[in-house]
C-alpha positions in Angstrom: 3.0 -5.3 112.7 4.0 -2.7 110.1 2.3 0.9 109.9 0.6 1.9 106.4 2.3 3.8 104.2 1.5 7.1 103.8 2.0 9.3 100.6 2.1 13.2 100.3 0.4 14.6 97.4 3.6 14.9 95.3 4.3 11.5 95.0 0.5 10.6 94.4 0.3 12.5 92.0 3.5 11.3 90.0 1.8 8.3 90.2 -1.7 9.4 88.7 0.6 10.9 85.8 2.9 7.5 85.5 -0.7 5.6 85.3 -2.2 8.0 82.8 0.9 7.9 80.8 0.5 4.1 80.1 -3.2 4.5 78.6 -3.3 4.7 74.7 -3.4 8.4 74.0 -4.7 7.9 70.7 -8.2 6.0 70.8 -8.8 6.9 66.8 -5.9 4.5 66.1 -7.1 1.9 68.3 -10.3 2.1 66.2 -8.5 1.8 63.1 -6.2 -1.4 64.2 -9.7 -2.5 64.9 -11.2 -1.9 61.6 -7.7 -3.0 59.6 -8.3 -6.4 61.3 -11.9 -6.9 60.2 -10.9 -6.0 56.9 -8.2 -8.4 56.6 -10.8 -11.7 58.1 -13.4 -10.3 55.3 -11.0 -10.6 52.9 -9.1 -13.8 53.8 -12.6 -14.9 54.0 -13.8 -13.8 50.5 -10.6 -15.8 49.5 -11.6 -18.6 50.8 -14.7 -18.3 49.6 -13.5 -18.3 45.6 -11.1 -21.0 46.1 -14.1 -23.3 47.3 -16.5 -21.9 44.4 -13.7 -22.2 41.5 -13.1 -25.8 42.6 -16.3 -26.5 42.2 -17.0 -24.9 39.1 -13.8 -26.8 37.6 -15.0 -30.5 39.2 -18.9 -29.8 37.2 -16.9 -29.0 33.9 -14.4 -32.0 34.6 -17.7 -34.2 35.4 -19.6 -33.0 32.4 -16.4 -32.8 29.7 -13.9 -35.9 31.1 -10.1 -35.8 29.0 -7.9 -38.9 28.5 -4.4 -39.0 27.4 -5.3 -42.0 25.6 -5.2 -42.3 21.7 -9.0 -43.1 22.0 -12.2 -42.9 24.3 -14.7 -44.7 23.8 -18.4 -44.5 24.9 -21.1 -46.7 25.3 -24.5 -45.3 24.1 -27.6 -46.8 25.3 -30.6 -47.3 23.6 -33.7 -46.7 24.9 -35.4 -49.3 25.0 
């Protein structure tokens, strides 16, 4: 069996400093990054929503006012009987 390893106070302090150094020293920067991610997602969602609304608007205009490249377009007018 192996013997347990004991550390002196100096070695323990060095390990504690190393563990503390790996932590994010500026939590405000992390909050700002999270806020930027949220803003990017909202802008992307707004762009997609705008594209859908614009597509539906153009489709409704084209349904009400159809166009053709033919020289003449004829429509049959129904007589209400």
